[in-house]
C-alpha positions in Angstrom: -11.2 154.6 95.1 -8.0 156.1 96.5 -5.1 156.6 94.1 -2.7 155.1 96.6 -2.9 152.6 99.4 -0.8 152.7 102.6 0.1 149.3 103.9 0.2 148.1 107.5 2.8 145.3 107.5 1.5 142.7 109.9 -1.6 143.3 111.9 0.1 145.0 114.8 -1.2 148.3 116.2 1.2 151.2 115.4 2.1 153.7 118.1 1.6 156.6 115.6 0.1 157.1 112.1 -0.3 160.1 110.0 -1.6 159.6 106.5 -0.8 163.1 105.4 2.9 162.5 105.8 2.9 158.8 104.8 3.9 157.7 108.3 3.2 154.3 109.8 5.2 153.5 112.9 6.0 150.4 115.0 8.1 149.8 118.1 10.8 147.5 116.8 11.1 145.6 120.0 7.4 145.0 120.2 7.2 143.7 116.6 10.2 141.4 117.1 8.7 139.8 120.2 5.2 139.4 118.7 6.4 137.6 115.5 7.4 134.1 116.4 8.5 132.8 113.0 8.6 133.7 109.3 5.7 131.4 108.5 3.4 133.3 110.9 4.6 136.6 109.4 3.6 135.5 105.9 0.3 134.1 107.1 -0.5 137.2 109.1 0.4 139.4 106.2 -1.8 137.6 103.7 -4.8 137.7 106.1 -4.4 141.3 107.0 -4.0 142.6 103.4 -7.6 142.4 102.5 -8.7 143.8 105.9 -6.2 146.7 105.8 -6.9 147.7 102.2 -10.7 147.7 102.7 -10.4 149.6 105.9 -8.3 152.3 104.3 -10.5 152.5 101.3 -13.6 152.9 103.4 -12.2 155.4 105.8 -10.2 157.7 103.5 -11.9 159.8 100.8 -10.4 160.6 97.5 -10.1 164.2 98.5 -8.3 163.5 101.7 -5.8 161.1 100.1 -5.2 163.5 97.2 -4.5 166.4 99.6 -2.2 164.3 101.7 -0.1 163.0 98.9 0.1 166.0 96.6 3.0 167.7 98.5 5.5 167.0 95.7 6.2 165.0 92.6 6.5 161.3 93.0 10.1 160.0 93.1 9.2 156.7 91.5 7.9 155.5 88.1 4.6 153.7 87.3 4.8 149.8 87.0 4.1 148.0 83.7 0.5 147.0 82.7 -0.5 144.0 84.8 2.0 144.7 87.6 1.6 146.3 91.0 4.4 148.3 92.5 5.1 148.5 96.3 7.2 151.4 97.6 8.4 151.2 101.2 10.3 153.4 103.5 11.6 152.9 107.0 13.7 154.5 109.7 15.2 153.6 113.1 16.6 155.4 116.1 19.2 153.4 118.0 19.0 155.5 121.2 15.2 155.8 121.5 15.0 152.1 120.5 12.2 152.7 118.0 11.7 151.9 114.3 9.1 153.0 111.8 8.1 151.8 108.3 5.3 152.2 105.7 4.5 151.5 102.1 2.5 152.7 99.1 0.8 150.3 96.6 -0.3 151.2 93.1 -0.8 149.7 89.6 0.0 151.1 86.2 -3.0 153.5 86.3 -2.0 154.9 89.8 -5.1 153.1 91.1 -5.9 149.9 92.9 -9.2 148.4 92.0 -10.9 146.7 94.9 -14.0 144.4 94.5 -17.3 145.1 96.1 -17.9 143.8 99.6 -17.8 140.0 99.7 -15.7 139.8 96.6 -12.1 138.7 96.1 -8.9 140.1 94.8 -8.2 140.2 91.1 -6.2 137.0 90.5 -3.3 138.6 88.7 -2.7 140.7 91.7 -3.4 138.2 94.5 -0.3 136.0 94.3 1.9 139.1 93.8 0.6 140.7 96.9 1.6 137.6 98.9 5.0 137.4 97.2 5.8 141.1 97.6 4.7 141.2 101.2 6.5 138.0 102.1 9.8 139.4 100.6 9.4 142.7 102.4 8.6 141.2 105.8 11.3 138.5 105.5 13.8 141.2 104.8 12.6 143.3 107.7 12.7 140.5 110.2 16.1 139.3 109.1 17.6 142.8 109.3 15.9 143.4 112.7 17.3 140.1 114.0 20.9 141.0 113.1 21.4 143.4 116.0 18.6 143.2 118.5 16.2 145.2 116.2 18.5 148.3 116.1 19.7 148.0 112.4 22.4 150.4 113.5 25.0 149.7 110.9 22.6 149.2 108.0 21.0 152.7 108.2 23.8 154.8 109.7 24.4 156.6 106.4 20.8 157.7 105.9 18.8 157.5 109.1 18.7 161.3 109.6 17.9 162.1 105.9 14.2 160.9 106.0 11.7 163.7 105.9 9.4 162.1 108.4 10.2 159.6 111.1 7.8 158.7 113.9 10.1 158.5 117.0 9.2 158.1 120.7 11.5 159.0 123.5 9.9 156.5 125.9 8.3 153.2 125.0 4.6 153.1 125.7 5.3 149.8 127.4 7.5 151.6 130.0 6.5 155.2 130.3 9.0 155.9 133.0 12.0 154.2 131.5 15.5 155.7 131.8 17.9 155.6 128.9 21.0 153.4 129.2 24.4 155.0 129.6 23.7 158.6 128.6 27.0 160.5 128.9 25.3 163.6 130.1 21.8 165.1 130.2 21.2 168.8 129.8 18.7 168.8 132.6 19.7 165.3 133.6 16.2 164.1 133.5 14.0 161.1 133.4 10.9 162.0 131.3 7.5 161.0 132.6 5.5 160.5 129.4 2.4 158.6 129.9 0.6 159.6 126.7 -0.9 158.6 123.4 0.9 158.7 120.0 2.6 162.0 118.9 0.4 162.6 115.9 -3.0 162.0 117.4 -5.3 164.7 115.9 -8.7 163.5 117.0 -10.5 166.5 118.6 -12.9 164.0 120.2 -10.0 162.2 121.9 -10.7 161.2 125.5 -7.6 160.0 127.3 -7.4 158.9 130.9 -4.2 158.4 132.9 -2.4 161.4 131.6 0.4 162.9 133.7 2.2 166.2 133.8 5.6 166.3 132.2 8.2 166.0 134.9 12.0 166.0 135.4 14.5 164.5 137.9 18.1 165.2 138.8 20.1 162.4 137.2 21.8 159.9 139.4 25.6 160.5 139.6 25.1 163.9 138.2 28.6 165.2 138.8 30.3 162.1 137.5 28.2 162.0 134.3 28.8 165.7 133.8 32.5 165.3 134.0 32.4 162.2 131.7 30.6 164.2 129.1 33.0 167.1 129.5 36.1 164.8 129.1 34.7 162.6 126.4 37.4 161.8 123.8 37.2 163.0 120.2 39.2 161.6 117.3 36.3 161.2 114.9 34.8 163.9 112.6 31.3 163.5 114.1 32.9 164.2 117.6 35.3 166.9 116.7 32.9 169.0 114.6 30.6 171.7 116.1 26.8 172.0 115.9 25.4 174.7 113.7 22.0 173.3 113.0 19.4 170.7 114.0 16.9 168.4 112.4 13.6 167.8 114.1 11.6 165.1 112.3 7.9 165.7 112.7 8.3 169.5 113.2 10.5 170.6 110.3 8.9 171.5 106.9 5.6 172.3 108.5 4.2 175.8 108.6 1.9 175.1 111.6 2.0 172.0 113.8 -1.2 170.8 115.4 -1.0 168.9 118.6 -3.6 167.8 121.2 -3.6 169.7 124.4 -3.1 167.8 127.6 -0.9 165.1 126.2 2.9 165.0 126.2 4.4 165.2 122.7 8.0 164.1 122.5 10.2 165.0 119.5 13.7 163.7 119.0 16.1 166.0 117.1 19.6 165.7 115.8 22.6 168.1 116.0 24.1 168.8 112.6 27.6 170.1 111.9 28.7 172.7 109.3 29.0 169.9 106.7 25.5 168.8 107.2 26.5 165.6 108.9 25.1 164.3 112.2 27.2 164.8 115.3 27.8 161.9 117.7 28.6 163.8 120.9 26.3 165.7 123.2 26.8 168.6 125.5 25.1 171.3 123.4 23.0 173.8 125.5 19.7 174.6 124.0 17.3 177.2 125.3 13.8 176.1 124.5 10.7 178.3 125.0 7.0 177.5 124.5 5.0 180.7 124.7 1.4 181.7 124.0 -0.7 184.7 125.1 -1.4 183.1 128.5 1.3 180.4 128.9 5.1 180.4 129.2 7.2 177.4 129.9 10.5 175.7 129.4 9.9 172.4 127.7 12.0 169.5 129.1 15.1 168.8 127.0 17.0 165.5 127.2 20.6 165.0 126.0 21.3 161.4 125.0 25.0 162.1 124.8 25.4 161.0 121.2 24.4 164.1 119.3 20.6 163.5 119.5 18.2 165.2 121.9 14.6 165.2 122.7 12.1 167.9 123.6 8.7 167.3 125.3 5.8 169.7 124.7 2.7 169.9 126.9 0.0 172.5 127.4 -3.0 172.2 129.6 -6.4 171.9 127.7 -7.6 175.0 129.4 -4.9 176.9 127.5 -5.4 175.5 124.0 -4.6 177.9 121.2 -1.6 179.2 119.2 1.9 179.1 120.5 5.5 179.7 119.3 8.2 177.1 119.9 11.6 178.7 119.9 14.9 176.8 120.0 18.2 178.7 120.6 21.6 177.1 120.6 23.4 179.1 123.2 26.6 177.0 123.7 28.1 174.0 121.9 29.6 170.9 123.7 29.8 172.2 127.3 31.5 175.4 126.2 29.3 177.4 128.6 31.1 175.7 131.4 34.5 177.1 130.5 36.2 179.7 132.7 35.8 182.4 130.0 32.7 181.3 128.0 31.9 184.6 126.4 34.2 184.0 123.4 32.5 180.6 122.8 28.9 181.8 122.9 26.9 180.8 119.8 23.4 182.2 120.6 21.6 181.4 117.3 17.9 180.9 117.0 17.6 177.6 115.1 13.8 177.3 115.1 10.7 179.4 115.6 7.8 177.1 114.9 4.1 177.8 115.2 2.2 175.2 117.2 -1.6 175.0 117.6 -2.8 173.0 120.6 -6.4 172.0 120.1 -8.6 171.1 123.0 -9.6 167.5 123.7 -11.4 165.7 126.4 -8.1 164.7 127.9 -7.9 165.3 131.6 -4.7 166.0 133.5 -4.5 165.5 137.3 -5.7 168.7 138.9 -2.9 170.7 140.6 -3.1 170.8 144.4 -1.8 173.5 146.8 1.8 172.5 147.7 2.3 170.4 150.7 5.6 169.8 152.5 6.3 166.6 150.6 6.0 168.4 147.3 9.2 170.3 148.0 11.4 167.2 148.0 11.5 167.3 144.2 15.0 168.3 143.0 14.0 169.7 139.5 10.8 171.4 138.6 9.1 171.7 135.2 6.6 174.5 135.8 4.9 177.1 133.8 3.7 180.7 134.1 0.0 181.1 133.3 -2.0 184.3 132.9 -5.4 184.8 134.4 -6.1 188.5 134.0 -4.8 191.5 132.0 -5.1 195.3 132.1 -4.0 196.6 128.7 -4.1 200.2 130.0 -1.8 199.6 132.9 0.8 202.3 133.4 3.8 202.4 135.7 3.2 204.6 138.8 5.5 207.3 140.1 7.0 204.8 142.6 7.9 202.4 139.8 5.2 199.8 140.6 2.7 198.2 138.3 -0.7 198.0 140.1 -2.5 196.6 137.1 -5.1 194.5 138.8 -7.0 195.2 142.0 -5.2 193.8 145.1 -8.1 191.4 145.7 -8.2 190.2 142.1 -8.7 186.5 142.7 -6.6 183.6 141.7 -8.2 180.9 139.5 -8.3 177.5 140.9 -6.1 175.3 140.6 -3.3 177.6 139.4 -2.9 179.5 142.7 -4.8 180.3 145.9 -5.3 183.8 147.2 -5.3 187.3 145.6 -3.4 187.4 142.3 -3.4 191.2 142.3 -0.8 191.1 145.1 1.9 189.8 142.7 1.6 193.0 140.6 2.3 190.8 137.5 -0.7 191.9 135.4 -2.1 188.4 135.7 0.9 186.1 135.6 1.5 183.4 138.2 3.8 180.4 138.5 2.9 176.8 139.2 4.8 173.5 138.9 3.9 170.0 140.1 1.7 171.8 142.7 0.4 175.3 142.9 1.1 178.0 145.5 -0.7 180.1 148.0 -0.4 183.8 147.7 -0.1 185.5 151.1 -1.6 188.7 152.5 0.0 190.7 155.2 -2.0 188.9 157.9 -1.4 185.4 156.6 2.3 186.2 156.0 2.8 187.2 159.6 0.9 184.2 160.8 3.3 182.1 158.8 6.5 183.8 160.1 5.7 184.8 163.6 8.3 183.6 166.2 10.5 182.1 163.4 14.2 182.5 162.8 15.1 182.3 159.1 18.8 182.2 158.1 19.7 183.1 154.5 23.1 182.0 153.1 23.8 182.8 149.4 24.4 185.5 146.8 22.9 189.0 146.7 19.6 187.8 145.1 18.7 186.8 148.7 19.0 190.5 149.6 16.4 191.5 147.0 14.1 188.7 148.1 14.3 189.6 151.8 13.6 193.3 151.0 10.6 192.4 148.7 9.2 190.1 151.3 9.4 192.8 153.9 7.9 195.5 151.6 5.3 193.6 149.6 4.2 190.7 151.8 4.8 191.8 155.4 3.7 195.4 155.0 6.9 197.1 155.8 7.4 199.5 152.8 9.6 201.8 154.8 12.5 199.4 154.7 14.1 200.5 151.5 17.0 198.1 151.5 18.8 195.5 153.6 22.6 195.0 153.7 24.4 191.8 152.6 25.1 190.9 156.2 22.6 191.6 158.9 20.7 189.9 161.8 17.5 191.7 162.7 14.1 191.3 164.3 11.0 192.6 162.5 7.6 193.2 164.0 4.1 193.2 162.5 3.0 196.8 162.1 -0.5 195.7 163.0 0.3 193.4 165.9 3.5 194.1 167.8 3.4 190.6 169.4 4.3 189.0 166.1 8.0 189.1 165.2 10.4 187.3 162.9 14.2 187.1 163.1 16.0 187.2 159.8 19.7 186.7 159.4 21.5 187.0 156.1 25.1 186.1 155.4 26.4 186.9 151.9 28.5 184.0 150.6 30.0 185.7 147.5 33.1 186.6 149.4 34.4 186.3 153.0 34.6 190.1 152.9 31.0 191.3 152.6 32.0 194.3 150.4 33.9 192.2 147.8 32.8 189.6 145.2 33.6 186.5 143.2 34.8 183.9 145.6 31.5 182.0 146.1 31.8 178.8 148.0 35.5 179.3 148.3 34.8 182.0 150.9 34.6 179.1 153.4 38.4 178.7 153.1 38.7 181.8 155.3 38.6 180.9 159.0 37.0 184.2 160.0 34.2 183.6 157.6 33.6 180.1 158.9 33.5 181.3 162.5 31.1 184.0 161.5 28.6 181.4 160.2 29.2 179.0 163.1 28.4 181.5 165.8 24.7 181.6 164.8 24.5 177.8 165.5 26.6 177.7 168.7 24.2 179.0 171.3 21.2 177.7 173.1 18.9 178.8 170.2 19.5 178.3 166.5 17.6 179.2 163.3 14.7 176.9 162.5 15.3 177.2 158.8 18.3 177.8 156.5 17.7 179.0 152.9 20.8 178.6 150.9 22.3 178.6 147.4 25.8 178.7 145.9 25.3 181.8 143.7 26.5 183.7 140.7 29.9 184.4 142.2 30.9 180.8 141.8 30.4 181.1 138.1 33.2 183.6 137.9 35.5 182.1 140.5 35.9 178.5 139.7 38.2 177.5 136.8 36.3 174.4 135.8 33.5 172.0 136.8 35.9 169.7 138.7 37.2 172.5 140.8 33.6 173.6 141.7 32.7 170.1 142.6 35.5 170.1 145.1 34.3 173.4 146.5 30.7 172.2 146.7 31.9 169.0 148.6 33.8 171.1 151.1 30.8 173.4 151.6 28.5 170.3 152.2 30.9 168.9 154.7 31.1 172.3 156.5 27.3 172.5 156.9 27.1 168.8 157.9 29.5 169.5 160.8 27.4 172.4 161.9 24.2 170.3 161.9 25.9 167.5 163.8 27.1 170.0 166.4 23.5 171.2 166.8 22.2 167.7 167.1 24.8 166.7 169.7 23.6 169.5 171.9 20.1 168.2 171.9 18.7 171.1 169.8 16.2 170.9 167.0 18.3 170.7 163.8 17.3 173.4 161.3 15.5 172.6 158.1 17.6 173.3 155.0 15.9 174.7 151.9 18.0 174.6 148.7 17.0 177.6 146.5 18.7 177.1 143.1 20.5 180.0 141.5 18.7 182.1 138.9 18.9 181.8 135.1 20.8 185.0 134.2 19.1 187.1 131.7 19.7 189.1 128.5 23.3 190.2 128.0 24.4 188.0 131.0 23.4 184.8 129.1 26.9 184.8 127.5 29.0 185.6 130.6 30.8 183.5 133.2 27.6 183.0 135.2 25.6 182.0 132.1 22.5 179.7 132.4 24.5 176.7 131.1 27.0 176.9 133.9 24.5 177.9 136.6 22.2 175.0 135.9 25.2 172.6 136.1 26.5 174.2 139.3 23.0 174.0 140.8 23.0 170.2 140.1 26.4 169.6 141.5 25.9 171.5 144.7 22.5 170.0 145.3 23.9 166.5 144.8 26.7 167.2 147.3 24.1 168.5 149.8 21.9 165.4 149.2 24.9 163.1 149.7 25.6 164.8 153.1 21.9 164.3 154.1 21.3 168.0 154.5 18.5 169.0 152.2 14.9 169.1 153.5 13.3 171.0 150.7 14.1 172.4 147.2 12.8 175.6 145.5 13.8 175.6 141.8 14.3 179.3 141.2 16.2 178.5 138.0 13.0 177.1 136.5 11.0 180.0 137.8 13.2 182.6 136.2 14.0 180.7 132.9 10.9 181.8 131.0 11.8 185.4 131.6 15.6 185.3 131.0 15.7 185.9 127.3 15.8 189.7 127.7 16.2 192.2 130.6 12.5 193.2 131.1 12.3 191.3 134.4 16.0 191.5 135.4 19.1 193.6 135.2 20.8 190.4 134.0 21.8 189.1 137.4 18.9 190.2 139.7 15.1 189.6 139.3 14.1 191.5 142.4 15.5 195.0 142.1 13.4 197.5 143.9 10.7 199.3 141.7 11.9 202.5 140.2 10.5 204.8 137.6 13.7 205.3 135.7 15.3 204.1 132.5 16.1 200.4 132.7 18.8 198.4 131.1 16.6 197.6 128.1 15.8 201.3 127.4 12.3 201.3 128.8 11.1 203.2 131.8 10.7 200.9 134.8 11.1 197.1 135.0 9.1 194.1 136.1 9.9 192.7 139.6 7.1 190.2 140.0 9.3 187.1 139.3 11.2 187.6 142.5 8.0 188.6 144.3 6.6 185.2 143.2 9.7 183.6 144.8 8.8 185.3 148.1 5.4 183.6 148.2 6.9 180.3 147.2 9.4 180.5 150.1 6.5 181.2 152.5 4.8 178.1 151.0 7.9 176.1 152.0 8.1 177.5 155.4 4.4 177.0 156.3 3.4 174.1 154.1 1.0 171.5 155.5 2.3 168.0 156.1 
């Protein structure tokens, strides 16, 4: 017989159970609603004791139980002869709205003797079982009833000191719920977590109805961001700064095993220099999940009270060993300051091994993006690898032709020739996958179009790369910040495309660091307007705010004003086009990149650029301007930790066989080349 018995208080299915860590979890709200009165609690408990103990005894071998419980010396003493001791533990999280509890039962010999099938309990034990269980359950229900099942005050002093707490970000009863009154969300997201319990480790698991993890731009983004920024202090837990985190369920484990396909949510707590829990949010965590053939940015949610959640998911086709890395880049919105470099923290807090094992779980198959797919404001994509040439060397022209140009994409991750990306097998996908264009299909997409670019100098790189790599015009070595030109298909002169680019980093095209404030210059406004004042106007506008805004604006409130002015300027232009009876251009919002390597600590750091992206997009949405969104921030984030793929502020610098910023010869340019193909998907997506 097992040496210890884990008790299930009340016969209610727990959302998660892991014997090895002595975890039994319940949703507190569900338990409270299911138990109608104390009499039913006692009766249910007495009826379930025999069932629960027998089930555990029959399903758990001595070996398994010994291994699971021999992780440290017991912290309790044995009971006297003839007595049975019941040890319980519980925990609660007031933001996630979840509670968890469990217990261990033993006698004076560290054993519990159960009768053979059909027998009954030993009399001396039987009445004590009922008494002990009744006392435990009465206490639990009374405490839960005090404050709507939150137990907030009762456990405030110890709720984050438990080694293992089974916490869920979203209730299984409402898999798309939004949390009430978050002061600010790092990515301002609503998590979509239709999944099974966190600690499910059944390799034969077959789960239907799974979804991809997803993210959304928070309603009232700017207002909530300002509220978090201006939140009052006055308490130690608010005035302190984060130096560490605690992640129940991930800490103290050498290797975490999780089922592939499902979404695994972990709540973690910010800890200050005194080891106490903080009660304000705003910390900016860089989180990376990487394996040999998968790189993604797990969704992070800020609850505004010092606690956060992270959601992990890997497709079953990519099961294997991964590293989960958590870096605290800035504390409490300090990355949004005018001069953030002196506040950068940039400490790696976790580097955890995670093994995703394959199950029979099936995720919805990705489809090639349609026009409606580009209405999503925030993407939660991943880079996957489908080929690799270990002997690939940089060529004299600085390019990496590692795979044959016709090396095929693997369905459903992309469609076309993967070798065209020159990425040595990497490709990006999100809630849909992308078509990769040849020279012929690229011209078929762009012929007779007029594309207007308005943004920072990353547009310049993207336009040049599109001309060089996609449209077969390698002789065009560069394009200026401002130009208006027609380009022809070298294989078919009847196919042309007009491209206009207006740099918005400064009203003077040779200067920098004004950003959206460039529109305060009348000459610059008139320059933009003239392209929309004639009898023909661009059919598509691709715009972003840009890195220059990160340097120019003194604070988030000032940038919000500049973004609102820019949105009103473009709204007036669109209205003027509509009044003349012309077809109003489609506006594609292309979010600003995640700056890389050394630039992560500067005035255009990822913390600030992500916030600015959200503010500007919200203002454009409120003005009714945005037709489509391309989340270039998410596309670049997985590669922003160093300067292998960027010089810090550009991911599309032209190939060159020379010493790069990181000391190596040459650099990778495929991240921006992927953006070229994504933009063509937007321009030519099917309805």
